[in-house]
C-alpha positions in Angstrom: -40.5 -6.9 49.7 -42.7 -5.2 47.3 -41.7 -5.1 43.8 -40.7 -1.3 44.2 -38.1 0.8 43.5 -36.0 1.3 46.6 -34.6 4.3 48.3 -31.3 5.8 47.9 -29.7 8.7 49.4 -26.1 10.5 48.8 -25.0 11.7 52.1 -21.5 13.4 50.7 -20.3 16.8 48.9 -18.7 16.5 45.6 -15.2 16.1 47.2 -16.5 12.9 49.1 -18.0 11.8 45.8 -15.4 11.9 43.9 -12.7 10.9 46.4 -15.0 7.4 46.6 -15.2 7.1 42.6 -11.5 6.8 42.1 -12.0 3.6 43.8 -15.7 2.4 41.7 -15.6 -0.5 39.5 -16.0 1.7 36.5 -17.7 -0.7 34.0 -20.4 -0.8 37.4 -20.0 2.9 37.6 -21.6 3.2 34.3 -24.9 1.3 34.7 -25.3 2.8 38.3 -25.5 6.0 36.2 -27.9 4.6 34.0 -30.6 4.0 37.0 -29.6 7.6 38.0 -30.1 9.3 35.0 -32.4 7.2 32.7 -30.3 7.8 29.9 -29.8 4.3 28.4 -27.8 6.1 25.4 -24.7 5.6 28.0 -24.7 2.4 26.5 -24.1 3.1 23.2 -21.2 5.4 24.0 -17.7 5.1 23.6 -16.8 4.8 27.1 -17.1 0.8 27.9 -15.6 -2.4 29.0 -13.4 -4.2 26.5 -14.3 -7.9 28.1 -14.7 -9.4 31.7 -12.7 -12.1 33.8 -12.8 -13.5 37.0 -11.6 -11.0 39.6 -10.9 -8.3 37.2 -13.3 -5.3 38.0 -12.4 -2.6 35.5 -13.5 -4.1 32.2 -9.9 -3.4 30.6 -10.5 0.0 30.3 -7.9 2.4 29.7 -6.9 5.0 32.6 -7.9 7.9 30.6 -11.5 6.3 29.9 -11.5 5.4 33.7 -11.1 9.2 34.3 -13.6 10.3 32.0 -16.4 7.8 33.1 -15.2 9.6 36.7 -16.1 13.2 35.7 -19.6 12.1 33.9 -20.2 10.3 37.0 -19.8 13.2 39.1 -22.1 15.4 37.2 -24.7 12.5 37.2 -24.7 11.7 40.7 -24.6 15.4 42.0 -27.8 15.9 39.6 -29.3 12.9 41.5 -28.6 14.0 44.8 -29.9 17.8 44.3 -32.8 16.1 42.7 -33.7 15.1 46.2 -32.4 11.3 44.8 -35.4 10.5 42.7 -34.9 7.8 40.6 -36.4 7.9 37.5 -38.4 5.2 35.6 -36.5 1.8 35.8 -35.2 0.5 32.6 -37.1 -2.2 30.8 -36.3 -5.8 30.6 -34.8 -5.1 26.9 -32.7 -2.2 28.3 -31.5 -4.6 31.6 -30.4 -7.2 29.1 -28.6 -4.7 27.1 -27.0 -3.6 30.4 -25.4 -6.9 31.1 -23.7 -7.4 27.8 -22.5 -3.8 28.1 -20.9 -5.1 31.1 -19.3 -8.1 30.1 -18.2 -6.7 27.0 -20.2 -9.1 25.0 -23.4 -11.3 24.8 -25.5 -12.5 27.7 -27.4 -15.2 26.1 -31.5 -15.0 26.4 -32.1 -18.0 28.5 -29.5 -16.9 31.0 -31.2 -13.1 32.0 -34.0 -14.4 34.3 -31.4 -16.1 36.4 -29.5 -12.9 36.7 -32.4 -10.7 36.9 -33.6 -13.0 40.1 -30.1 -12.8 41.4 -29.8 -9.2 41.4 -33.1 -8.2 42.8 -33.3 -4.7 40.8 -37.0 -4.7 41.5 -36.7 -4.5 45.0 -38.4 -8.1 45.1 -36.9 -11.2 46.3 -38.3 -14.0 44.0 -37.0 -16.7 45.9 -39.4 -16.2 48.9 -42.6 -16.5 46.5 -43.3 -20.2 47.5 -45.8 -19.7 49.5 -48.2 -16.5 49.5 -51.8 -17.0 50.4 -51.5 -20.5 48.8 -51.3 -22.7 52.1 -53.4 -21.6 55.3 -51.6 -20.4 58.1 -52.8 -23.2 60.3 -51.5 -26.0 58.3 -48.1 -24.0 57.8 -47.6 -23.8 61.6 -48.8 -27.3 62.0 -45.9 -28.8 60.4 -42.8 -28.8 62.2 -39.4 -29.3 60.8 -35.8 -30.2 62.1 -32.7 -29.0 60.6 -29.2 -30.6 61.1 -27.0 -28.3 60.8 -26.3 -24.3 61.5 -23.8 -23.7 58.7 -24.3 -21.4 55.6 -27.2 -23.9 54.5 -28.8 -24.2 58.0 -28.7 -20.4 58.7 -30.5 -20.1 54.9 -33.1 -22.8 55.8 -33.7 -21.3 59.0 -34.6 -17.8 57.2 -36.8 -19.5 54.6 -38.9 -21.5 57.3 -39.5 -18.5 59.8 -40.3 -16.5 56.2 -43.1 -19.3 55.3 -44.3 -19.2 58.9 -43.4 -23.1 59.3 -41.9 -24.2 63.0 -38.8 -25.3 63.0 -35.4 -26.3 65.3 -32.0 -25.9 64.3 -29.4 -28.6 65.6 -25.8 -27.5 65.6 -22.9 -29.5 67.2 -21.0 -26.4 67.8 -21.4 -23.6 70.3 -21.9 -21.0 67.4 -23.4 -20.9 63.6 -21.2 -20.7 60.8 -20.3 -24.2 60.0 -17.0 -24.6 58.4 -16.8 -20.9 59.3 -16.7 -21.6 63.0 -14.5 -24.8 62.6 -11.7 -23.6 60.0 -9.9 -21.2 62.4 -6.4 -21.7 61.3 -4.1 -18.8 60.1 -4.7 -17.6 56.9 -8.3 -19.0 56.6 -10.1 -17.3 54.2 -12.9 -17.5 51.2 -12.2 -17.8 47.6 -15.6 -16.7 46.4 -15.7 -13.0 46.1 -17.4 -11.9 49.1 -19.8 -9.3 47.5 -20.8 -12.8 46.0 -20.1 -15.2 48.8 -23.4 -13.8 50.6 -27.0 -14.5 50.6 -29.2 -12.5 47.9 -31.5 -11.1 50.6 -28.5 -10.3 53.1 -25.9 -8.3 51.0 -22.8 -6.6 52.7 -21.4 -3.3 51.9 -19.0 -3.4 54.6 -16.3 -6.7 53.4 -12.8 -5.4 54.6 -11.4 -7.4 52.1 -12.9 -8.9 48.7 -12.1 -12.4 49.7 -12.4 -12.2 53.6 -10.8 -14.3 56.3 -12.5 -16.5 58.6 -13.6 -14.2 61.4 -15.0 -12.0 59.4 -17.0 -14.3 57.5 -18.1 -16.0 61.3 -19.5 -12.6 61.9 -21.3 -12.4 58.5 -23.5 -15.6 59.6 -23.8 -14.8 63.3 -25.2 -11.1 61.9 -27.7 -13.1 59.6 -28.8 -14.3 62.4 -29.2 -11.8 64.9 -30.7 -9.4 61.9 -33.6 -11.8 61.4 -34.0 -13.3 65.2 -33.1 -16.9 64.2 -31.2 -17.7 67.3 -34.3 -18.5 69.4 -34.7 -22.0 67.3 -31.3 -23.1 67.5 -30.0 -25.5 69.7 -26.3 -25.4 69.9 -23.6 -27.6 71.2 -26.0 -30.6 70.5 -25.6 -33.4 68.0 -28.0 -35.5 65.8 -27.5 -39.1 67.0 -30.3 -40.7 64.9 -33.2 -40.1 62.9 -36.1 -43.1 62.2 -39.2 -42.4 59.9 -42.1 -44.2 61.6 -44.5 -45.1 58.4 -47.5 -45.4 60.5 -47.5 -41.8 61.7 -45.5 -40.3 58.8 -43.3 -38.5 61.3 -39.5 -38.4 62.3 -38.1 -39.4 65.6 -35.0 -37.5 66.0 -32.4 -38.1 68.9 -30.1 -35.9 69.9 -27.5 -35.6 72.4 -26.6 -32.4 74.6 -22.5 -31.9 75.5 -23.5 -33.1 79.1 -24.5 -36.4 77.4 -28.4 -36.1 77.9 -30.3 -37.5 75.1 -33.9 -35.8 74.1 -35.9 -36.9 71.3 -37.9 -34.6 68.9 -40.7 -35.9 66.8 -41.3 -33.5 63.4 -42.9 -33.6 60.0 -39.6 -33.0 57.7 -35.8 -33.4 58.5 -33.6 -31.2 56.7 -30.0 -32.3 56.5 -27.7 -28.9 56.3 -24.5 -31.1 57.5 -22.8 -30.8 54.1 -20.0 -32.4 52.4 -16.9 -31.4 54.2 -17.3 -31.3 57.9 -15.5 -34.5 59.5 -11.7 -34.0 59.4 -9.7 -37.2 58.5 -6.2 -37.9 59.7 -3.6 -40.3 58.0 -3.5 -43.6 58.5 0.3 -43.4 59.6 2.1 -45.4 62.7 2.6 -43.5 65.5 0.5 -40.8 64.9 -0.9 -40.5 68.5 2.5 -40.5 69.8 3.7 -37.1 68.7 5.0 -35.3 72.2 4.1 -31.6 70.8 1.3 -29.9 69.9 -0.8 -30.8 66.6 -4.2 -30.6 65.4 -6.5 -30.9 62.3 -6.7 -27.3 60.4 -10.3 -28.0 60.9 -10.4 -28.8 64.2 -7.6 -25.6 65.1 -6.7 -25.8 68.7 -5.7 -22.0 69.5 -3.3 -23.2 72.3 -1.1 -24.0 69.3 2.2 -22.0 69.4 4.3 -21.9 66.3 5.9 -19.2 66.4 10.1 -19.5 66.6 9.3 -23.5 66.3 9.8 -26.1 63.9 6.7 -27.1 61.9 5.6 -29.9 59.9 2.5 -29.2 57.8 0.9 -32.3 56.4 -1.2 -31.8 53.0 -0.9 -29.1 50.1 -4.3 -28.8 49.7 -6.7 -25.7 49.7 -6.0 -25.4 53.6 -2.4 -25.9 53.7 -2.4 -23.2 50.5 -3.8 -20.8 52.8 -2.0 -22.0 56.1 1.8 -22.2 55.1 2.4 -18.3 53.4 0.6 -17.3 56.9 3.0 -19.0 59.3 6.1 -19.2 57.0 7.4 -15.8 58.6 7.0 -16.7 62.2 8.5 -20.4 62.3 12.1 -21.3 63.1 11.6 -23.8 60.1 8.7 -25.4 57.9 8.2 -28.7 56.7 5.5 -29.2 53.9 4.6 -32.7 53.0 3.2 -32.3 49.8 1.7 -35.6 48.3 -0.1 -33.8 45.1 1.0 -30.5 43.7 -2.0 -28.2 43.6 -2.9 -26.3 39.9 -3.7 -22.5 40.8 -4.2 -19.7 38.8 -3.5 -16.0 39.2 -5.8 -13.8 41.4 -3.6 -10.7 42.6 -6.4 -9.2 44.7 -6.7 -12.4 46.5 -5.4 -10.6 50.1 -6.4 -7.1 49.1 -8.3 -4.7 51.2 -11.7 -3.1 50.0 -11.1 0.4 49.7 -13.3 2.8 51.5 -14.5 4.4 48.3 -15.5 1.3 47.0 -17.7 0.4 50.3 -19.3 4.0 49.9 -20.4 3.1 46.4 -21.8 0.0 47.1 -23.6 1.2 49.9 -24.6 4.7 48.4 -25.0 4.4 44.4 -28.3 3.2 43.3 -28.2 -0.5 42.0 -24.2 -0.1 42.2 -24.2 -3.6 44.3 -26.4 -5.8 42.5 -24.6 -5.1 39.1 -21.2 -5.4 41.0 -22.5 -8.9 42.1 -23.6 -9.6 38.6 -20.1 -8.7 37.7 -18.3 -11.2 40.1 -21.0 -13.9 39.0 -21.0 -13.7 35.4 -17.2 -15.0 34.9 -18.0 -18.2 37.0 -21.4 -19.0 35.3 -20.6 -21.7 32.7 -17.7 -20.1 30.9 -15.4 -22.9 31.6 -18.3 -25.6 31.0 -16.5 -26.7 28.2 -12.9 -27.1 29.2 -14.0 -30.0 32.0 -14.9 -32.4 29.2 -12.5 -34.8 28.0 -11.9 -35.3 24.2 -10.9 -38.8 23.7 -9.1 -38.1 20.6 -7.1 -35.7 21.8 -3.3 -37.0 21.7 -1.9 -35.4 24.7 -3.4 -37.0 27.4 -0.9 -36.9 30.2 -0.9 -33.6 30.5 -4.3 -32.1 29.3 -7.9 -33.5 28.4 -9.0 -31.5 25.2 -7.8 -28.6 23.0 -9.6 -26.2 25.2 -8.0 -28.2 28.5 -4.5 -27.6 26.6 -4.8 -23.7 26.9 -5.7 -24.0 30.0 -2.8 -26.1 31.0 -0.3 -23.6 29.2 -1.6 -20.6 30.9 -1.5 -22.5 34.5 1.8 -23.7 33.8 3.2 -20.8 32.8 2.2 -19.1 35.6 3.9 -21.4 37.8 7.0 -21.4 35.9 6.9 -17.4 35.7 7.2 -17.6 39.6 9.8 -20.3 40.2 12.1 -18.7 37.9 15.3 -21.1 37.2 15.4 -23.2 40.4 14.5 -26.7 38.1 14.6 -28.7 41.3 11.6 -26.7 42.7 9.9 -26.6 39.8 9.7 -30.5 39.1 8.0 -30.5 42.5 5.5 -28.3 42.0 4.5 -28.6 38.8 1.1 -30.8 39.0 1.3 -34.3 36.9 -2.6 -34.2 36.0 -4.7 -32.6 34.0 -5.5 -28.9 35.2 -8.9 -28.5 36.7 -9.4 -32.1 37.4 -8.7 -31.2 41.4 -9.6 -28.4 42.9 -8.2 -25.2 41.6 -6.8 -22.9 44.1 -6.4 -19.2 43.8 -3.3 -17.6 44.3 -1.6 -14.2 44.6 2.2 -15.4 44.9 2.3 -16.2 48.2 2.4 -19.7 47.7 5.3 -20.4 45.6 6.8 -17.5 47.9 6.7 -19.3 51.1 8.2 -22.3 49.4 11.1 -20.4 48.2 12.3 -19.3 51.8 14.8 -20.3 53.8 13.1 -21.7 56.5 11.0 -23.7 54.3 11.3 -27.1 53.3 9.1 -29.0 50.5 9.0 -32.8 50.9 7.6 -34.6 48.1 7.7 -38.4 50.3 4.8 -39.7 51.9 5.0 -40.0 55.7 6.3 -43.1 56.9 5.8 -42.8 60.8 5.1 -40.6 63.3 7.3 -40.2 66.5 7.5 -38.6 69.8 10.1 -36.0 68.2 8.9 -35.9 64.6 8.0 -37.3 61.2 9.6 -39.9 59.2 9.3 -39.7 55.3 9.1 -42.5 53.1 12.7 -42.5 52.2 13.8 -42.3 55.7 14.5 -39.3 56.1 13.4 -37.7 59.5 11.9 -34.1 60.2 12.0 -33.0 63.7 9.2 -31.4 64.8 7.7 -29.0 67.6 4.3 -28.6 66.2 2.5 -30.8 63.7 -0.6 -29.4 61.6 -2.6 -31.9 59.4 -4.1 -30.4 56.5 -5.6 -33.5 55.0 -8.9 -32.8 54.5 -12.3 -34.6 54.9 -14.2 -38.1 55.2 -16.1 -37.4 51.8 -17.0 -41.3 51.4 -19.4 -41.3 54.2 -21.9 -38.4 54.0 -24.0 -37.4 57.2 -21.8 -40.0 59.1 -21.7 -40.9 62.3 -25.8 -40.6 62.5 -27.9 -43.2 61.7 -30.7 -42.4 59.5 -33.5 -44.9 58.8 -36.2 -44.7 56.1 -39.2 -46.2 55.2 -39.2 -49.8 55.9 -36.0 -49.0 58.1 -33.8 -49.2 55.5 -30.6 -47.2 56.9 -29.3 -44.4 54.5 -25.5 -45.4 54.7 -26.3 -48.9 53.5 -28.5 -47.5 50.6 -25.8 -44.8 49.9 -22.8 -47.4 50.0 -20.1 -46.1 48.1 -22.2 -43.7 45.9 -24.4 -41.1 47.9 -26.4 -39.6 45.6 -29.8 -37.8 45.9 -32.3 -36.5 42.9 -31.0 -33.1 42.3 -28.8 -33.8 45.2 -32.0 -32.8 47.6 -34.1 -35.9 47.9 -33.9 -39.5 48.2 -36.1 -42.6 47.4 -37.1 -44.3 50.3 -36.6 -41.2 53.0 -40.0 -39.2 52.6 -40.1 -35.8 54.0 -36.3 -36.0 54.1 -34.3 -33.5 52.4 -30.3 -32.7 51.8 -29.0 -29.1 51.4 -25.3 -29.1 49.7 -26.1 -32.8 49.4 -24.5 -35.5 47.4 -23.4 -34.2 43.7 -23.8 -30.8 44.2 -20.5 -29.5 45.2 -18.8 -26.9 42.6 -15.4 -27.3 40.8 -15.8 -24.9 37.8 -17.7 -21.6 38.9 -20.6 -20.4 40.6 -21.1 -20.4 44.3 -22.1 -22.5 47.2 -24.3 -20.1 48.4 -26.2 -20.0 45.1 -26.7 -23.5 45.0 -27.6 -23.2 48.4 -30.8 -20.9 47.7 -31.6 -22.9 44.7 -32.1 -26.2 47.1 -33.8 -24.6 49.8 -36.3 -23.0 46.9 -37.0 -26.7 45.8 -37.5 -27.7 49.4 -39.8 -25.1 50.2 -41.9 -26.0 46.9 -41.9 -29.8 48.0 -43.4 -28.7 51.4 -46.0 -26.2 49.8 -47.1 -29.1 47.4 -47.4 -31.8 50.5 -49.4 -29.3 52.4 -51.3 -28.4 49.9 -52.4 -31.8 48.7 -52.7 -32.5 52.5 -50.3 -35.3 52.3 -48.4 -36.9 55.2 -45.6 -37.8 53.5 -43.6 -36.7 49.9 -41.4 -38.8 48.3 -38.9 -38.9 45.6 -40.1 -41.8 42.9 -37.3 -44.7 42.3 -37.8 -44.3 38.8 -37.3 -40.4 38.9 -33.9 -41.1 40.8 -32.9 -43.9 38.6 -33.3 -41.8 35.4 -31.2 -38.8 37.1 -28.5 -40.9 38.4 -28.3 -42.8 35.4 -27.5 -39.4 33.7 -25.3 -38.1 36.4 -23.3 -41.1 36.3 -23.2 -40.9 32.2 -22.2 -37.0 32.5 -19.3 -37.5 34.7 -17.6 -40.5 32.8 -16.9 -38.1 30.4 -15.4 -35.2 32.6 -12.2 -34.1 33.4 -12.9 -35.1 37.3 -12.4 -38.8 36.7 -9.5 -38.4 34.1 -7.2 -41.2 34.1 -4.0 -39.1 35.4 -5.5 -38.7 38.8 -4.0 -40.7 41.7 -6.3 -39.7 44.4 -9.2 -37.0 44.7 -11.5 -35.9 47.6 -14.1 -35.9 44.7 -14.2 -39.5 44.0 -14.9 -42.6 46.1 -12.8 -45.6 45.8 -13.6 -47.2 42.7 -12.8 -43.7 41.1 -16.3 -42.4 40.4 -17.1 -38.9 41.5 -20.1 -38.5 43.4 -19.7 -35.0 45.4 -19.6 -32.7 42.0 -22.4 -31.2 40.2 -21.7 -32.1 36.5 -24.4 -29.6 34.8 -24.3 -26.1 34.0 -25.1 -23.6 36.9 -28.1 -22.5 34.8 -29.4 -25.8 35.2 -29.8 -26.2 38.7 -31.5 -23.0 38.9 -33.8 -24.1 36.1 -34.5 -27.4 37.7 -35.3 -26.2 41.5 -37.5 -23.3 40.9 -40.9 -25.5 40.9 -41.5 -29.2 41.9 -42.8 -31.5 39.5 -45.7 -33.2 41.0 -45.2 -36.4 39.1 -42.1 -36.9 40.2 -43.0 -37.6 43.9 -45.3 -40.2 45.7 -47.8 -38.2 48.2 -49.2 -40.4 50.5 -52.2 -39.0 51.9 
């Protein structure tokens, strides 16, 4: 896309505009007015946001101030419409920086401005597609074949960027369609926990989202729509799994064996392999006696069986993590009785709009008002960018380690615990069960609009904090010997995160197997490249998950840009192979381990966490700031890599 002002139109009369503005985010509207009018004096006026907080879109402005802004906005929009929707010259960089601070009611540090400008694309240019230009001859690009493993969020993103660069590729996807986690997790209540106007590609925003945090069917349709819009499906192979991938040192090529649904195998010879399988894709079941003996219906949430009929039935849900947190409120009203087995109580924070629909007026603003959509995206993104970073470090001198990790974390403890107590009321028995016994933010913190604890307080719901001793044909026996009859068992028991890329066999230089090299600590330089594995890349690889902010789509866009820069360097140099230097990886991983040792995710109050391996070391999470991911993946340091001509 060229760096030029995009075209806008206002297809509405004054009454329709006024109705739409009733639903607008007023802080966002104010910045759209700056673009339409060219009047930066708006930033100096008395009508301004007072601050910003995650999932709060009105800047804590009074109703009187919001009404005044709507009245002014109607005049500005009318003038813009009647003037032929001609934009004045765009704000200069200094004004854009001021606009950022105005929107959040504070100061945006200067070093964050380039990242946020890139994210919003105010000049209409996708800066993340600049890796190629005319720097690599087309014939050299066309001769370099890439195989992508996985057609979820990362795989679709890789396909888009490869197509854009003119590099031939094939995406191998084990499912019958794209979407990855959103194809597989079809359980009732499944929805995203990052605001949807942020949880979408920067090059494929969406003004059609029906909810702020959309449910699985709409998310699945989004990824299908991206594939259709950009004609990517012709290079996807569905219902096909990768069995093995082996690097041939003599030819500097990868030999990848795939298997179709019919069992037929095929060999692909490619220059580069990109793993886009992610971290959370292999469901795990509890290791308890009799699990296969159950006579009723059962499934894992990530392998949902559409034949499951829970209405009017006795249902057991095993687990109380993110999936159960969504599932239980969705099915509780429809079952005869629901037993929830909880191993660990989750921390949660209030999000009153978690189940809310996006009003039609806000959709209209997102679609029609100049630059409203990118500034709304900024409003969602900024509160989750590094602002909570200091709260995830352990202060060894803090005296209350049994409940919090630092003075800052104590504040979070107070806020979260009061939120839980406020919902439970005077039910001391329930409060004892649902109050977590580990420091807040040490495990995945869940977004809540009151539905979880409301479900647990229902007369037909029982919360069991005992472990499971066994499963029989008729139900589940708890560790204390109590029996819980069931017609349906649903396992919300998470994923195998200790064996990334299993069950594939991946062999690199010298025949080394990736699983053996990783052992109990899967790791990659920047989460992307691995020594001994030339021309091999990971997306959503080890050490790239997020637990304190941001969006995995943002991370994915950073990672694929880095991969494309590696490919560009390789092709510019005419190299047959590019491989991360061992000493570069070693320095990186030493810093990774040292930083995690100071962070909350390895806190002593934790008994279990899918973030950790069997030794208690965190291997899945990104320990640096979000801006560091962005900085370090913008370009490739040639000296970090071995280039084999």
